[in-house]
N, CA, C and O atoms as a CHARMM CRD file, in Angstrom:
* protein
*
  184
    1    1 MET  N      0.82900  -1.19300   0.00000 PROA 1      0.00000
    2    1 MET  CA     0.00000   0.00000   0.00000 PROA 1      0.00000
    3    1 MET  C      0.87300   1.25600   0.00000 PROA 1      0.00000
    4    1 MET  O      0.57600   2.24200  -0.67400 PROA 1      0.00000
    5    2 ARG  N      1.93400   1.19300   0.75800 PROA 2      0.00000
    6    2 ARG  CA     2.80700   2.36400   0.83000 PROA 2      0.00000
    7    2 ARG  C      3.38300   2.69600  -0.54700 PROA 2      0.00000
    8    2 ARG  O      3.43000   3.86300  -0.93700 PROA 2      0.00000
    9    3 ASP  N      3.81600   1.68200  -1.27500 PROA 3      0.00000
   10    3 ASP  CA     4.34400   1.90900  -2.62000 PROA 3      0.00000
   11    3 ASP  C      3.27700   2.48600  -3.54100 PROA 3      0.00000
   12    3 ASP  O      3.56800   3.34600  -4.37200 PROA 3      0.00000
   13    4 ALA  N      2.03500   2.01100  -3.39400 PROA 4      0.00000
   14    4 ALA  CA     0.93700   2.51200  -4.22200 PROA 4      0.00000
   15    4 ALA  C      0.68300   3.98900  -3.93600 PROA 4      0.00000
   16    4 ALA  O      0.44100   4.76800  -4.85800 PROA 4      0.00000
   17    5 VAL  N      0.73700   4.37600  -2.67000 PROA 5      0.00000
   18    5 VAL  CA     0.52400   5.78300  -2.30100 PROA 5      0.00000
   19    5 VAL  C      1.68500   6.63900  -2.80500 PROA 5      0.00000
   20    5 VAL  O      1.47200   7.73900  -3.31500 PROA 5      0.00000
   21    6 ASP  N      2.90400   6.13800  -2.66500 PROA 6      0.00000
   22    6 ASP  CA     4.06700   6.88200  -3.16700 PROA 6      0.00000
   23    6 ASP  C      3.96200   7.10400  -4.67100 PROA 6      0.00000
   24    6 ASP  O      4.22600   8.20300  -5.15900 PROA 6      0.00000
   25    7 ASP  N      3.57800   6.06500  -5.40300 PROA 7      0.00000
   26    7 ASP  CA     3.40500   6.20600  -6.85000 PROA 7      0.00000
   27    7 ASP  C      2.27600   7.18100  -7.17500 PROA 7      0.00000
   28    7 ASP  O      2.38700   7.97400  -8.11000 PROA 7      0.00000
   29    8 ALA  N      1.18800   7.12300  -6.40000 PROA 8      0.00000
   30    8 ALA  CA     0.05700   8.03500  -6.62200 PROA 8      0.00000
   31    8 ALA  C      0.49300   9.48100  -6.40300 PROA 8      0.00000
   32    8 ALA  O      0.11200  10.36800  -7.16700 PROA 8      0.00000
   33    9 LEU  N      1.28000   9.72000  -5.37500 PROA 9      0.00000
   34    9 LEU  CA     1.75000  11.08000  -5.10700 PROA 9      0.00000
   35    9 LEU  C      2.60300  11.60700  -6.25800 PROA 9      0.00000
   36    9 LEU  O      2.50300  12.77900  -6.62300 PROA 9      0.00000
   37   10 LYS  N      3.43500  10.74800  -6.82400 PROA 10     0.00000
   38   10 LYS  CA     4.24300  11.16100  -7.96900 PROA 10     0.00000
   39   10 LYS  C      3.34800  11.54800  -9.14600 PROA 10     0.00000
   40   10 LYS  O      3.58900  12.54900  -9.82000 PROA 10     0.00000
   41   11 GLN  N      2.31800  10.74100  -9.38100 PROA 11     0.00000
   42   11 GLN  CA     1.40900  11.02200 -10.48900 PROA 11     0.00000
   43   11 GLN  C      0.63300  12.31200 -10.26800 PROA 11     0.00000
   44   11 GLN  O      0.39700  13.06200 -11.21500 PROA 11     0.00000
   45   12 VAL  N      0.23300  12.58100  -9.02500 PROA 12     0.00000
   46   12 VAL  CA    -0.50000  13.81400  -8.71600 PROA 12     0.00000
   47   12 VAL  C      0.41800  15.02100  -8.90800 PROA 12     0.00000
   48   12 VAL  O     -0.01000  16.04900  -9.43400 PROA 12     0.00000
   49   13 ARG  N      1.65000  14.90100  -8.49200 PROA 13     0.00000
   50   13 ARG  CA     2.60800  16.00200  -8.68800 PROA 13     0.00000
   51   13 ARG  C      2.81500  16.32300 -10.16000 PROA 13     0.00000
   52   13 ARG  O      3.15100  17.45000 -10.52100 PROA 13     0.00000
   53   14 GLU  N      2.61200  15.31900 -11.00300 PROA 14     0.00000
   54   14 GLU  CA     2.74500  15.51300 -12.44800 PROA 14     0.00000
   55   14 GLU  C      1.43600  15.96500 -13.08600 PROA 14     0.00000
   56   14 GLU  O      1.35600  16.10300 -14.30700 PROA 14     0.00000
   57   15 GLY  N      0.40700  16.19900 -12.26700 PROA 15     0.00000
   58   15 GLY  CA    -0.85200  16.72300 -12.77300 PROA 15     0.00000
   59   15 GLY  C     -1.96200  15.70300 -12.93100 PROA 15     0.00000
   60   15 GLY  O     -3.02500  16.02900 -13.45900 PROA 15     0.00000
   61   16 GLY  N     -1.74100  14.48000 -12.48700 PROA 16     0.00000
   62   16 GLY  CA    -2.74900  13.43100 -12.61800 PROA 16     0.00000
   63   16 GLY  C     -3.80300  13.48500 -11.53000 PROA 16     0.00000
   64   16 GLY  O     -3.68500  14.23900 -10.56400 PROA 16     0.00000
   65   17 SER  N     -4.81700  12.68900 -11.69900 PROA 17     0.00000
   66   17 SER  CA    -5.91000  12.59200 -10.74100 PROA 17     0.00000
   67   17 SER  C     -5.51900  11.64600  -9.60400 PROA 17     0.00000
   68   17 SER  O     -4.98200  10.56500  -9.84600 PROA 17     0.00000
   69   18 PHE  N     -5.78600  12.05200  -8.38100 PROA 18     0.00000
   70   18 PHE  CA    -5.46700  11.23600  -7.21500 PROA 18     0.00000
   71   18 PHE  C     -6.26300   9.93000  -7.23300 PROA 18     0.00000
   72   18 PHE  O     -5.71000   8.85900  -6.98200 PROA 18     0.00000
   73   19 SER  N     -7.54200  10.02100  -7.52500 PROA 19     0.00000
   74   19 SER  CA    -8.37600   8.81300  -7.50800 PROA 19     0.00000
   75   19 SER  C     -7.94700   7.83200  -8.60100 PROA 19     0.00000
   76   19 SER  O     -7.91600   6.62400  -8.36800 PROA 19     0.00000
   77   20 ARG  N     -7.62000   8.33500  -9.77600 PROA 20     0.00000
   78   20 ARG  CA    -7.16100   7.44000 -10.85600 PROA 20     0.00000
   79   20 ARG  C     -5.83600   6.80100 -10.49900 PROA 20     0.00000
   80   20 ARG  O     -5.60300   5.62700 -10.78700 PROA 20     0.00000
   81   21 ALA  N     -4.96900   7.57800  -9.87000 PROA 21     0.00000
   82   21 ALA  CA    -3.66800   7.05000  -9.47600 PROA 21     0.00000
   83   21 ALA  C     -3.81900   5.95300  -8.42100 PROA 21     0.00000
   84   21 ALA  O     -3.06100   4.98300  -8.42800 PROA 21     0.00000
   85   22 LEU  N     -4.78200   6.09600  -7.52400 PROA 22     0.00000
   86   22 LEU  CA    -5.00400   5.07100  -6.50600 PROA 22     0.00000
   87   22 LEU  C     -5.73500   3.85900  -7.06300 PROA 22     0.00000
   88   22 LEU  O     -5.60600   2.76100  -6.52100 PROA 22     0.00000
   89   23 ALA  N     -6.48800   4.03500  -8.11700 PROA 23     0.00000
   90   23 ALA  CA    -7.24900   2.93000  -8.69900 PROA 23     0.00000
   91   23 ALA  C     -6.35600   1.98800  -9.50900 PROA 23     0.00000
   92   23 ALA  O     -6.65000   0.79700  -9.61600 PROA 23     0.00000
   93   24 ARG  N     -5.29300   2.50100 -10.06700 PROA 24     0.00000
   94   24 ARG  CA    -4.44300   1.69800 -10.96500 PROA 24     0.00000
   95   24 ARG  C     -3.88900   0.42800 -10.33100 PROA 24     0.00000
   96   24 ARG  O     -4.01600  -0.64000 -10.92900 PROA 24     0.00000
   97   25 PRO  N     -3.27800   0.49300  -9.14100 PROA 25     0.00000
   98   25 PRO  CA    -2.65300  -0.72800  -8.62200 PROA 25     0.00000
   99   25 PRO  C     -3.64900  -1.75800  -8.06100 PROA 25     0.00000
  100   25 PRO  O     -3.23800  -2.85600  -7.68500 PROA 25     0.00000
  101   26 LYS  N     -4.92800  -1.43200  -7.99900 PROA 26     0.00000
  102   26 LYS  CA    -5.96700  -2.35200  -7.49200 PROA 26     0.00000
  103   26 LYS  C     -5.68900  -2.80100  -6.05200 PROA 26     0.00000
  104   26 LYS  O     -5.97000  -3.94000  -5.68200 PROA 26     0.00000
  105   27 VAL  N     -5.13000  -1.88300  -5.24600 PROA 27     0.00000
  106   27 VAL  CA    -4.82200  -2.18000  -3.84900 PROA 27     0.00000
  107   27 VAL  C     -5.93800  -1.66900  -2.93700 PROA 27     0.00000
  108   27 VAL  O     -6.23100  -2.27300  -1.90600 PROA 27     0.00000
  109   28 PHE  N     -6.55100  -0.56000  -3.32200 PROA 28     0.00000
  110   28 PHE  CA    -7.55700   0.07500  -2.49100 PROA 28     0.00000
  111   28 PHE  C     -8.95500  -0.36400  -2.90900 PROA 28     0.00000
  112   28 PHE  O     -9.20500  -0.58600  -4.09400 PROA 28     0.00000
  113   29 PRO  N     -9.86200  -0.49200  -1.95300 PROA 29     0.00000
  114   29 PRO  CA   -11.23300  -0.88800  -2.28200 PROA 29     0.00000
  115   29 PRO  C    -11.89100   0.12900  -3.22200 PROA 29     0.00000
  116   29 PRO  O    -11.64900   1.33000  -3.10100 PROA 29     0.00000
  117   30 PRO  N    -12.70600  -0.33900  -4.14000 PROA 30     0.00000
  118   30 PRO  CA   -13.36400   0.56900  -5.08500 PROA 30     0.00000
  119   30 PRO  C    -14.16600   1.68200  -4.39300 PROA 30     0.00000
  120   30 PRO  O    -14.24500   2.79500  -4.91200 PROA 30     0.00000
  121   31 LEU  N    -14.75100   1.39600  -3.24500 PROA 31     0.00000
  122   31 LEU  CA   -15.50800   2.42900  -2.53300 PROA 31     0.00000
  123   31 LEU  C    -14.60300   3.58500  -2.11500 PROA 31     0.00000
  124   31 LEU  O    -14.99000   4.74800  -2.22200 PROA 31     0.00000
  125   32 VAL  N    -13.41800   3.27200  -1.64600 PROA 32     0.00000
  126   32 VAL  CA   -12.46600   4.31700  -1.24300 PROA 32     0.00000
  127   32 VAL  C    -12.10300   5.18300  -2.45000 PROA 32     0.00000
  128   32 VAL  O    -12.09400   6.41000  -2.36200 PROA 32     0.00000
  129   33 VAL  N    -11.80800   4.54100  -3.56100 PROA 33     0.00000
  130   33 VAL  CA   -11.45600   5.26800  -4.77900 PROA 33     0.00000
  131   33 VAL  C    -12.62500   6.14400  -5.22800 PROA 33     0.00000
  132   33 VAL  O    -12.42500   7.28500  -5.64300 PROA 33     0.00000
  133   34 HSD  N    -13.83900   5.61100  -5.14600 PROA 34     0.00000
  134   34 HSD  CA   -15.02900   6.36800  -5.54000 PROA 34     0.00000
  135   34 HSD  C    -15.23400   7.58700  -4.63400 PROA 34     0.00000
  136   34 HSD  O    -15.54800   8.67300  -5.12000 PROA 34     0.00000
  137   35 LEU  N    -15.06200   7.41400  -3.34100 PROA 35     0.00000
  138   35 LEU  CA   -15.23100   8.54200  -2.41400 PROA 35     0.00000
  139   35 LEU  C    -14.18500   9.62200  -2.66900 PROA 35     0.00000
  140   35 LEU  O    -14.49100  10.81300  -2.59900 PROA 35     0.00000
  141   36 ILE  N    -12.96400   9.21700  -2.96100 PROA 36     0.00000
  142   36 ILE  CA   -11.92200  10.19700  -3.27700 PROA 36     0.00000
  143   36 ILE  C    -12.25000  10.91700  -4.57800 PROA 36     0.00000
  144   36 ILE  O    -12.06500  12.13000  -4.67700 PROA 36     0.00000
  145   37 ALA  N    -12.73300  10.19000  -5.57100 PROA 37     0.00000
  146   37 ALA  CA   -13.12100  10.81100  -6.84500 PROA 37     0.00000
  147   37 ALA  C    -14.25400  11.81100  -6.63000 PROA 37     0.00000
  148   37 ALA  O    -14.25700  12.88200  -7.23700 PROA 37     0.00000
  149   38 SER  N    -15.21500  11.47200  -5.77400 PROA 38     0.00000
  150   38 SER  CA   -16.31600  12.39900  -5.47300 PROA 38     0.00000
  151   38 SER  C    -15.79300  13.65700  -4.79800 PROA 38     0.00000
  152   38 SER  O    -16.24000  14.76400  -5.10100 PROA 38     0.00000
  153   39 GLY  N    -14.84700  13.48500  -3.88500 PROA 39     0.00000
  154   39 GLY  CA   -14.24100  14.64100  -3.22200 PROA 39     0.00000
  155   39 GLY  C    -13.48500  15.52300  -4.19200 PROA 39     0.00000
  156   39 GLY  O    -13.54100  16.74900  -4.09700 PROA 39     0.00000
  157   40 GLU  N    -12.77700  14.90500  -5.12700 PROA 40     0.00000
  158   40 GLU  CA   -12.06500  15.68600  -6.14800 PROA 40     0.00000
  159   40 GLU  C    -13.04700  16.47300  -7.00900 PROA 40     0.00000
  160   40 GLU  O    -12.82000  17.64600  -7.30700 PROA 40     0.00000
  161   41 ALA  N    -14.12800  15.82700  -7.40400 PROA 41     0.00000
  162   41 ALA  CA   -15.10400  16.47400  -8.27200 PROA 41     0.00000
  163   41 ALA  C    -15.79800  17.63300  -7.58600 PROA 41     0.00000
  164   41 ALA  O    -16.10800  18.64400  -8.21500 PROA 41     0.00000
  165   42 SER  N    -16.04200  17.48100  -6.28400 PROA 42     0.00000
  166   42 SER  CA   -16.75200  18.53700  -5.55900 PROA 42     0.00000
  167   42 SER  C    -15.81200  19.62900  -5.04700 PROA 42     0.00000
  168   42 SER  O    -16.25800  20.70200  -4.64100 PROA 42     0.00000
  169   43 GLY  N    -14.51500  19.34700  -5.06900 PROA 43     0.00000
  170   43 GLY  CA   -13.56800  20.31300  -4.53400 PROA 43     0.00000
  171   43 GLY  C    -13.46000  20.25600  -3.01800 PROA 43     0.00000
  172   43 GLY  O    -12.89500  21.15600  -2.39600 PROA 43     0.00000
  173   44 ARG  N    -13.99600  19.20600  -2.43000 PROA 44     0.00000
  174   44 ARG  CA   -13.98600  19.07400  -0.97200 PROA 44     0.00000
  175   44 ARG  C    -13.32000  17.76100  -0.57500 PROA 44     0.00000
  176   44 ARG  O    -13.93200  16.91900   0.08300 PROA 44     0.00000
  177   45 LEU  N    -12.07800  17.59500  -0.97300 PROA 45     0.00000
  178   45 LEU  CA   -11.35300  16.36100  -0.72900 PROA 45     0.00000
  179   45 LEU  C    -10.91100  16.20500   0.71600 PROA 45     0.00000
  180   45 LEU  O    -10.75800  15.08100   1.19600 PROA 45     0.00000
  181   46 ALA  N    -10.70900  17.28500   1.39900 PROA 46     0.00000
  182   46 ALA  CA   -10.20900  17.21800   2.78100 PROA 46     0.00000
  183   46 ALA  C    -11.08900  16.32900   3.61500 PROA 46     0.00000
  184   46 ALA  O    -10.83200  16.14600   4.80500 PROA 46     0.00000
């Protein structure tokens, strides 16, 4: 999981979507990825 988060952070720094970056390695449950995507879309990720 730590490696997946590190890779996701690199992708976000390059302008990618956090939720897409977390979805790629298939480590996180789909619900978590969906909630993060909803937060990104609404601008209320915190």
